[in-house]
N, C-alpha and C positions, 0 to 999 in steps of 0.2 A: 500497500500499499504511500531554510523553509523558518523563519522565526520571528525574530527581534516585535514588531510593533504589536504585543498581546496586551498591555497592561489597561487599553481604553480604547475601545473603537466608537468612532462617534456617530451619532445617528444622522449625520448630514449626507454619508454615503449608505446609497439604499442598495438594498441586493440588487434589482436590476441592473443597476449602471454599473457595480462591481461584476456581476457576470458576465454583462456582455463583452467587457474588457477581457473576460476568460479565454474566451475561442478566437482562434486563429485559423484563418484559410487555409489550405492543405500545403504541404512542400509541393512543388512541383504542378500546380494548378495552372491550369492555360491561363496567360497573360492575355486578360480583357480589358476593356476600358467601357466607359459609360455607364449607362443603364444596368449593365451584366453585374458590375461590383457591388449595386446594394443589393441588399436582403432582399429577397421575394416571398408573398405569402404563400402556401400552399403545396400541395404534394405530400406523396407518401415515399418515406425514406425506408428503406430495405436493407436492415441490420442485421449481420450475421456473427454469432458470438458462441465460444466453446463451450460443450455442456454434456453432460452426460444423464443418459435416464434415473439411473438410482440413487442420483444425486441432488435432485431439484428439491428446492424448498421454497414455499411460498410467504413463510415467514420472516419478516424484516430485520428480526431479532437472532435469527438462527445462524448458524454458519453456511456462508456460501461458497461453495466451493467452485459451483459453474459460473461462470464468466455470463453466462446468458441470465440467471437467474439474478446475479449483481445488478445487471443494466435494466433488467425488467423492474426490479425494485427502487433502483435509485430514480426512475422517471418517475413514478408510482408516489413516493413518501419522500419527504423531505427532513433532512439532518439539520440540526440547529445551524450549522456553521458547514463551511465547504474551504477546499485549499483554495488558498488566494492565490492570483497573478500578478506579474511586475513586481517580484519581492515581498508580497505580502504573503505571510504565514496561513493566516486565516480570513477568508469575508464571510458576510452574512448571506443567511439563507433564511430559513424560518425565523430565527433570531437576528433582528436590525442592527442592536447594538446589545454592548454587553461593558460593566464595570466594575472593579473590582473594590472590595474594602480597604483600608489605609494596611491591615496586615496582611493582604493577598490569600485569605482563604475565605472570602464569602463574597460569590460574585451573584452579579443580578444580571438576567436576561430579559431583553424585550422582546414580545413575540412581533411580527410585523403586520400592520394592521392592515386589516382585510382579511387577511389568511384564512380560508375555508377550506373545509375537507370535500371531496369531491361530491359526496351527498348533498352538501349546501350549508351544511351546517358549519358556525365558526369554531375556529379552533381558539380554544382559552387553555390558561397556565395549568388548569386542571389536567388536560388531555396530554401535555406534556410532562407533565409530574408524571402521572400515571404509566407514560410511555418510559419515561427515563427508569421506573423504578422496577417496573416489567424487564427491561434490558439488564438491570445489575441482578437479578434474580437468574439469569440466565446461567449455566454453567463458565460461561468465560465473562461474566458479567462483571464481575471484581477488576480485569484486566481491562475491559472496557471503558469502564471509569475508575479509572485507580482511585485510592485515596478520599472517595465519596460513597459515603454510607447512605442506604436509605431513607434513614433519618434525616439525613443532609439534603433532601431534597424537598422542595415545597413551594407550593404557590404563594404569592404574595399581590394579590388581585386579581384581575382576571386576562392581564397581558404580561404580569413579570414572574419569571422563575426564578428560585433563587436556590443555587449550589452552596454548600459549604464541604471544604475539603478539610479532610485530618492537619494536612501542614498546609504550610504558606505555598501558594503554587500560582507564579505569574504565567505561567502556562497552560491554563485551565481551559481557556477556551479554545486551543487546540486539539482537546479530549474530545471535543463534542461534534466533529468532523467524522466522517465517514460512518459510523454505527447508528447513531442516535435518530434513529427514524421516529417520526411522529405518528401514531395511531389516534383514534379516537378511542376517548376512555370507555374500558368496560370491553373492549371488542373481544369476543369471543373467540378461540382458536379454532372453532369451525367456519368463522365469518373473514380468516385472513385472507383465504383465495380472490375475495370480492376488490382487494386492494383499494378500498377506500381511505387513500391517502389525502396529501396534502400538495402533491409537486406538481410538475408542468403539464402531464399527461395522464390522461385516465385510460382504464383497463376496459377494453371493448370486449376482446378473448383472450381465453390462453386454453391453449390442448398440449398435451405432452412437450411442455419444456418450450412452445413456440408461442409468440403472443401478439396483438394488435392492441396497440396504443392509440388513443385520440387526443388531439390539443385537448387541455384545459382552458378554456377560453378567459375562465374567474383567476388565474394562477397569479398570486400576489407578485410574482416575480417579473410580470410581465408576459404580453402572449407570447406563444412560442410562434417561431414563423411555418413549419410544416404542420399539416392538417393530421399527420400520423405517424408514427414509427413501427413496422411490423420488425418484430425480432425474430429469428429462426437459428435453431440450435443445430451445431455441427459437432461430430465428433472428434474430428481433426481438421487441424490448420490445413491441411492440402486440399480437404474436401468443403474448407470455406473457402478457400482461394480458387478453386475450381468453378465454383457458383459464381463466385464475382466476374471471373473470364467469362464466362457462358452466359452473362448478364442475368441471371433469378435474382440475385442481390446487389444493392448499392455500395457497401461497405463490410470489410470484411475488418471484422474488430479485434485487434490484438493479435494478429494474424502468426507474429515469429518470424524469425531472422530467414527460414530455409524458404518459406513460402513468398518472403518479400523478394527476396534475391531472384527467385524464379519468374515471377510477375515484373521487375523492376524494368526488363528491356520493353515492356508494351508501354508504348508512348500516351495509350489512351488512358491508362491506370496510375491514379496519384499514390504514392508513398509519405504519409505523414509520421514523421519521427519524433517520439518526447524523449530524449535523453534522460537517463536517469530515474526510468522508469521500474524497473524490476531488481530486488536485490534477490539475489538467488543463493544465500551461502549454505554450505555445510554445517550441520549442529554435531557439536561433539559432547556429549553429555559432561559436566564436571564434577557433580554429586558423589558419582560412584562411577566403577566400572573400569575398563581399559584405558579410558581418556581422561581421566579423574586427573593425573599428574600432567601439570601443565607443562612440563618438558616436553610431554607427546603430543600435546598440543601445539606448542612450538614447532615441532618435527615436523608434524602432518602440515603447517601453513610453510615451513620452508622448503617442502617436497614438491609443491605445487607451481606449474609453469604457466604462470596466469595470462602470458600474451596468447599462450598457444589453447587456454581454456576460452577467450574470448575469440578469437580468430577461427577454432572449430566450431565449439557449442553455439556461439552467438552469430557465424557468419562475419564478423567484426561490427556487427549491431549493437556495439555495446562500447564498457571502459572495463579497465581492469581494477579489482576491487583492493583494499588495504584493510579487509578484517572491520571496518568500524560500518555500520549501517546506518544510512541516514544520508548517502553522497550527494543528493539535490539539495540539501538544507544549507544557505548560506552561510550558514555559521561551521560549516564543515571544514575540517582543518586542513584536508588536503595536503599540499606539498609539507607542511610544519611538522607532520609525521612520517618520518622514514618508508619509503614505499619497499616494503617485504620483496625480496628477488629470490630465487630459487637457489637453494645451498644445499645438495646432496651431502655433501660432507660433514656439514654442523648438523644436518637432520639425522642423519646414522649415528652420531658422536650422540645428541640427546637421547635417541633411544637405546642405545648403550649404557647413559649414563642413569636415565629411569629403569634399567633392565627391562625394557619392554618385549613381551617374546613374539619373536618375529618368526616363528613357527607356527604360529595358531594363524586362523584366517576369522578374521573379523567380517560382519555384516555390514552393507549400507544399504538402507532403505529407502525407496524411490518411488514416485509417481509419474505417470504422463498427464497430471493437470495443467501443465503449461508446457508449450513448447520447449525445447532444450535439456529440462529438466534429468529426465532418464539419462539423457546423452552425458550430461555435464558428471553425473555420477561412475558412467561407464570409462570416460576420460581421465577422472579423478583417479578411480583404481587402478589404470596404467601407469600413471604417472608416479604413484607412491610406493608403486611396486620396485623400484628403481631405487628407494631409499630403505628397502626390506621389510614393507609392508602390504600384508597380501589381504586383498579384499575382493569379498562376494557381493556382487551389486544383486540385491533383492528388490525387483518391481512390484507392486503392490497395486491393487485397485483402490481409487478413490475413498472410498468408504471405509474399507479396511484400515488404510494408511492410517484417515484421522481418528480413526476409534480405538485402534490399538497400538499404533507406533509413535505417532505424536506426541510429543512430551515424553515418551516414555525410553523410547531406543536409545543404546549408546551411541549410534551414529546414523545420522538422516539428511535427506536433502528437505529444505523448504525454501519457500519465496514470500517476499514483502512486496506487496505494489504499493505502500506507501511509503516510499523513499526520500520523501523532502523534508524529515524532522530524524534528526539524532533522538532529540528528547521523548519524541512520541513514541518513538521503536524501543527505547530505552525504558519508558515505562510499563511497556505492552509485555515484554520479553526478557527482561533483566533484573528486574527489582524482585527479590525473594519473595514478597507477596503477589506477584504479578499470575493472573491465573494463566498468562502462556509463558511461562517461563520457562523456555525450548530448551534450557541447558541444564535445568536444576541449578543454575549456579547463583552463589551467594559470597558478594564481597563488601565487606564495609567500606572499605575505602571507596569505591564507586558509590556505593547507597549515599554516602556523606558528599561526595562531588554531587551527585544528582538533588540533594534536597538543597544545597548550595545555589545549582543552576536556577531551579524554580522558584526558589523563597528570596530570592536577591533582588532589591529594585534598582541599586546600581549596575550601571549599562556596564564598566568595565569587570568589576567584579563578578557580575553574572557572567561573562564570556571568558574569564579565567576558569571559572568552575565548569562550565561547558567544555572548555578546551581538555582538563583533567576527566571528565566524565570519558570522552573521546580517547584518550592517552590509555587509561586502563582498560577500557574495551580493546584497542588495538594490542593490550601486552599481553591481557590473560582470560578474555571472556570464550564462551566454549563457540563463538562462529569462528568459522574460516569463509570470509568473503572474498572467493575470488575474482567473480566481475560482477558487473550490474548491466540491466540488458535493456535497449530501446524500447521502449513501447512502438509498437507498428501498426498502424490501421492501413490497411489500402483502400480505396475509393476510385469510384467511376469518374468519368471528366463533370458531371453536373453539380457532384457534391461541392457543398461551399460551409465554412465555419465550422467545420469539425475541431474540437479542441485540442489543444498542443499540452494540457497540463498532465504532469504523472500522475499516475495512481488513480485514486477517486475522480481526480478532473478529468480523465477520459471518458468517464461517462455521462457528461453533463454536455447532453444533446439538444437542450433547449434553444440552442441560438444556431444549430446547424441550420441548411436551408439548400433547396436545388435552383439551379441555373436553367433557365427555360432552354 
């Protein structure tokens, strides 16, 4: 699935204005002039997205492993905030402004004036409170709203929601992006399929993972350009790309590097690249097991040829990683932290020092949920064999992986499509009480640096604490981030206004339009 100005966002910046600035035209779009450059109202955008029938969910607060579900839910339901563009970490959505208390523990969010559910009923603070408490009660709820307990979520009048954090948190609005989808109070689970949200499109029908969404003319963020969006689920990037080339769809969403390379020679196909879109780390469990010794983890990091991984797995559509999540964050240290390079001699020495059993074979679990993930596991296994580590790659179906392997296995691949915030990912995956602490990592120095970064008003001291968060993660966390993939959409010649933001920003299609 980036930061600075979070202490207060003024009400003078409306959601419609900010969101209109988030979407850009597609790379490679035909150069045109005059009226054709102005957004046109009407038309149906046919979008392909990856998904598997056995992983479909209609619950906005559930785990969405299907890109198709993620896209549909994000168009039907609003989150409180969204990723911002042009250097803004967080932009308004259903909440138009937010203000902190002096101690940075209590935040007040103002709901957009005139916001309504698709059934016509007005959105109230009570709806938002009920939705956030429902989200908080999910299995991963603690990590989705870290530091915020159910009793710390309340309404203050009809249009104001108050969130109280366990600790000072200057970054709290950042946590309300992505999953804080707002439902009507007391919505029954059986009624979730109706999709009664507040988003820019309404549900007309849903069948077997495919859906037709029609424009919500009453959307608080402004009238979308398109009459409708039709979402079709595809099992593989290749099938989706073929459908685009054959004219069955207009956009192949998040299609991956291989399909992009194949379609790149077509002059009638636009390629939209979103740099820093997808972090694809390998997780090494630190709490126990064969990778608990930090020397072993460092050896594996040194055994990887990162450029070869990017070149082969991502076909060059990405950047080399340096074991710090959040590379699209403006506060990312980048060159300030030495880039790890392959050093097999040092890797072998560390393994010997740790008395690592090089005669054993270790399983690396992976899925084919996104393009390149399983391929990264296979190439990683080949590379570390040169350091004396024997890896067997085990591919699992998506449902089995997320239910049985994720958060539990000693070694597995994962991915995060919200790669624009160091602290967001730290709060979700690296604090000891995070519900998605993927490596079982506990580090008092890291925790202290995180608290300092989120609880400090002084900009210079916050930057220093944030740098310490990244340095500790680079030095000893359970992540081996070999590379970061570009997000890639392929589009037909008439498509305009596709978003270029990474992560959740890619599903904000309300400003897309079709040229005549």
